C-alpha positions as CSV (number, residue, x, y, z in Angstrom):
1,M,-148.0,-167.9,5.7
2,P,-145.9,-165.4,3.9
3,T,-143.3,-163.7,6.3
4,T,-144.6,-160.2,5.0
5,K,-148.0,-161.1,6.2
6,R,-146.9,-162.5,9.4
7,L,-145.3,-159.1,10.2
8,S,-148.1,-157.1,9.2
9,I,-150.3,-159.1,11.9
10,G,-147.8,-158.8,14.4
11,C,-147.4,-155.0,13.9
12,A,-151.1,-154.6,14.0
13,S,-151.1,-156.8,17.3
14,L,-148.6,-154.5,18.9
15,I,-149.9,-151.3,18.2
16,L,-153.4,-152.8,19.6
17,G,-151.8,-153.7,22.6
18,I,-150.1,-150.2,22.9
19,V,-153.4,-148.3,22.6
20,V,-155.3,-150.5,25.1
21,A,-152.5,-149.8,27.9
22,G,-152.6,-146.5,26.8
23,G,-156.1,-146.7,27.8
24,A,-155.9,-148.3,30.8
25,Y,-152.9,-145.9,32.1
26,A,-153.7,-142.5,32.2
27,G,-151.3,-139.4,31.9
28,P,-150.6,-136.9,34.9
29,L,-153.1,-134.4,33.5
30,D,-155.7,-137.0,32.9
31,T,-156.8,-136.6,36.6
32,P,-160.0,-134.6,37.0
33,G,-158.9,-131.2,38.0
34,A,-155.4,-131.5,36.8
35,T,-155.6,-129.1,34.1
36,K,-157.4,-126.6,35.9
37,A,-154.7,-126.8,38.8
38,L,-152.1,-125.9,36.2
39,T,-151.6,-122.1,36.9
40,C,-150.8,-123.5,40.1
41,S,-147.9,-124.9,39.1
42,A,-145.9,-122.3,38.5
43,C,-145.2,-121.4,42.1
44,H,-146.2,-124.5,43.9
45,G,-144.7,-127.0,41.7
46,F,-145.9,-129.4,39.6
47,G,-148.4,-131.5,41.4
48,G,-148.2,-129.1,44.2
49,N,-144.9,-130.0,45.1
50,S,-143.3,-127.2,45.7
51,P,-139.3,-127.0,45.5
52,S,-139.3,-123.2,47.1
53,D,-138.5,-122.3,50.7
54,T,-141.4,-120.0,50.7
55,M,-144.2,-121.5,49.2
56,P,-146.4,-124.2,50.7
57,I,-146.7,-127.8,49.4
58,L,-150.4,-128.4,48.1
59,A,-149.9,-131.9,47.2
60,G,-151.7,-134.4,50.0
61,M,-153.5,-131.2,51.6
62,S,-157.0,-131.9,53.1
63,P,-159.8,-130.4,50.5
64,A,-161.3,-128.7,53.4
65,F,-158.4,-126.7,54.4
66,F,-157.7,-125.8,50.8
67,K,-161.1,-124.8,50.0
68,K,-161.2,-122.4,53.2
69,A,-157.8,-121.1,52.0
70,I,-158.9,-120.3,48.7
71,Q,-162.3,-118.6,49.8
72,D,-160.6,-116.4,52.4
73,Y,-158.1,-115.1,49.8
74,A,-160.7,-114.4,47.2
75,A,-163.2,-112.6,49.8
76,G,-159.7,-110.6,51.0
77,K,-160.3,-112.0,54.3
78,R,-156.5,-113.7,54.2
79,P,-154.7,-110.7,52.6
80,S,-152.7,-111.2,49.4
81,P,-152.5,-109.3,46.5
82,E,-151.0,-112.3,44.3
83,M,-153.2,-115.0,45.6
84,E,-156.5,-112.9,45.7
85,L,-156.5,-113.0,41.7
86,Y,-155.4,-116.4,41.5
87,S,-157.9,-117.8,44.1
88,K,-160.6,-116.3,42.2
89,M,-159.6,-118.0,39.1
90,V,-159.7,-121.2,41.1
91,L,-163.3,-120.3,41.8
92,E,-164.0,-119.8,38.2
93,F,-162.4,-122.8,37.2
94,G,-164.2,-125.2,39.7
95,L,-162.7,-125.1,43.5
96,D,-164.1,-128.8,44.3
97,D,-162.0,-130.5,41.3
98,V,-158.8,-128.5,42.1
99,A,-159.2,-129.2,45.7
100,A,-159.9,-133.1,44.9
101,Y,-156.7,-132.9,42.6
102,F,-154.1,-131.4,45.3
103,A,-155.5,-134.1,47.8
104,S,-155.1,-136.7,45.6
105,Q,-151.4,-135.9,44.7
106,K,-148.4,-137.5,46.9
107,R,-146.7,-135.3,49.1
108,Q,-143.2,-135.1,48.4
109,P,-141.4,-133.3,51.6
110,T,-139.5,-130.3,50.9
111,P,-136.4,-130.3,49.5
112,I,-135.2,-127.7,51.7
113,R,-132.6,-128.8,54.4
114,V,-132.5,-128.0,58.0
115,D,-130.3,-127.7,61.0
116,A,-130.4,-130.8,63.5
117,A,-129.8,-128.5,66.6
118,A,-132.9,-126.2,65.2
119,V,-135.2,-129.0,65.2
120,A,-134.1,-130.4,68.6
121,R,-135.3,-127.3,69.8
122,G,-138.2,-126.9,67.7
123,K,-139.4,-130.3,69.2
124,A,-139.0,-129.2,72.5
125,A,-140.9,-126.2,71.8
126,S,-143.7,-127.8,70.0
127,V,-145.7,-128.8,73.2
128,Q,-147.7,-126.3,72.8
129,C,-148.9,-127.0,69.6
130,V,-149.9,-130.3,69.9
131,I,-153.3,-129.8,71.2
132,C,-154.2,-128.6,67.7
133,H,-151.5,-130.1,65.0
134,G,-151.4,-133.5,67.2
135,P,-147.9,-135.3,68.3
136,E,-146.6,-135.8,64.8
137,G,-148.0,-132.2,63.3
138,K,-150.5,-133.9,61.2
139,G,-153.5,-131.6,61.8
140,D,-157.1,-132.7,61.8
141,P,-159.2,-131.9,58.8
142,T,-162.4,-132.8,60.5
143,R,-162.6,-130.3,62.9
144,F,-164.6,-127.0,62.6
145,I,-161.9,-125.2,61.3
146,A,-159.7,-127.7,59.4
147,I,-156.4,-127.9,60.8
148,P,-153.3,-128.4,58.2
149,D,-150.7,-131.1,58.3
150,L,-147.5,-129.1,59.0
151,T,-145.0,-131.9,58.2
152,G,-142.8,-131.7,55.4
153,Q,-143.6,-128.1,54.4
154,P,-140.7,-125.7,53.7
155,P,-139.4,-124.1,57.0
156,G,-139.2,-120.6,55.4
157,Y,-143.2,-120.7,54.8
158,L,-143.9,-122.3,58.1
159,K,-141.7,-119.4,59.9
160,N,-143.4,-116.7,57.8
161,Q,-146.9,-117.9,58.8
162,M,-146.3,-117.7,62.4
163,L,-144.9,-114.4,61.9
164,L,-148.1,-113.3,60.0
165,F,-150.2,-114.6,62.8
166,K,-148.3,-113.0,65.7
167,G,-148.7,-109.5,63.9
168,E,-152.5,-110.2,63.1
169,R,-151.6,-110.3,59.4
170,R,-153.3,-113.3,58.2
171,S,-156.7,-113.6,58.3
172,P,-157.3,-110.4,60.4
173,G,-160.6,-110.6,62.4
174,D,-160.9,-114.0,62.1
175,E,-162.3,-115.2,65.4
176,T,-161.7,-118.9,64.8
177,L,-157.9,-117.9,65.0
178,K,-158.2,-115.9,68.1
179,A,-156.8,-118.4,70.3
180,L,-153.9,-119.5,67.9
181,K,-152.9,-115.7,67.6
182,A,-152.9,-115.1,71.3
183,L,-150.4,-118.1,71.6
184,M,-147.9,-116.7,68.9
185,R,-148.1,-113.3,70.4
186,E,-146.5,-115.3,73.4
187,I,-143.9,-117.4,71.5
188,P,-140.5,-115.2,71.1
189,E,-139.7,-114.7,67.2
190,E,-136.3,-116.4,67.4
191,T,-138.0,-119.7,68.5
192,F,-140.3,-119.6,65.0
193,S,-137.2,-120.7,63.2
194,D,-137.0,-123.8,65.5
195,L,-140.5,-124.8,65.3
196,A,-140.6,-124.3,61.6
197,A,-137.5,-126.7,61.4
198,Y,-138.9,-129.3,63.4
199,Y,-142.3,-129.4,61.9
200,S,-140.4,-129.3,58.2
201,S,-138.4,-132.1,59.2
202,L,-141.4,-134.5,59.9
203,R,-142.5,-137.0,57.9
């Protein structure tokens, strides 16, 4: 067989192999819901892995918790001028698809570093949080109100949420959060930083 013909056949086989392989291994945006979730990446990071200290990590989040949060934002039950707009966009795009996309993403713990002494103090103070979030902070998405996984979340975000609960500024009037808010009012604000550091440090 002439050399040029052998080369042509070899190149054709190589191209066919690449095409077949390309079909077998989808890209990061080929997952159902990925393109619908792109808008979220501006604040929450690509794939929901936020590099920020103030924005929560959505990767690996339970669909039940994600969907309730979006629905509450959209209805104004969880006040946030920014998130109300984006949550309505998510509802328009398809809430189930976006929730499933983020749930399928591997969570990368926050890159924000925390102080070891604060972590130790937070661990001691976390005894009162175990009843809902569990001994390892993993939460429980199967409860009647989904309890989120706190592990590896940015400490700034966690602290801010505790402050919002304490001041009745997160989901005001939500009876399902009444006990949590009562607990937050009993905890000194300086302890919030320690609790945030502790749960952020967990993996």
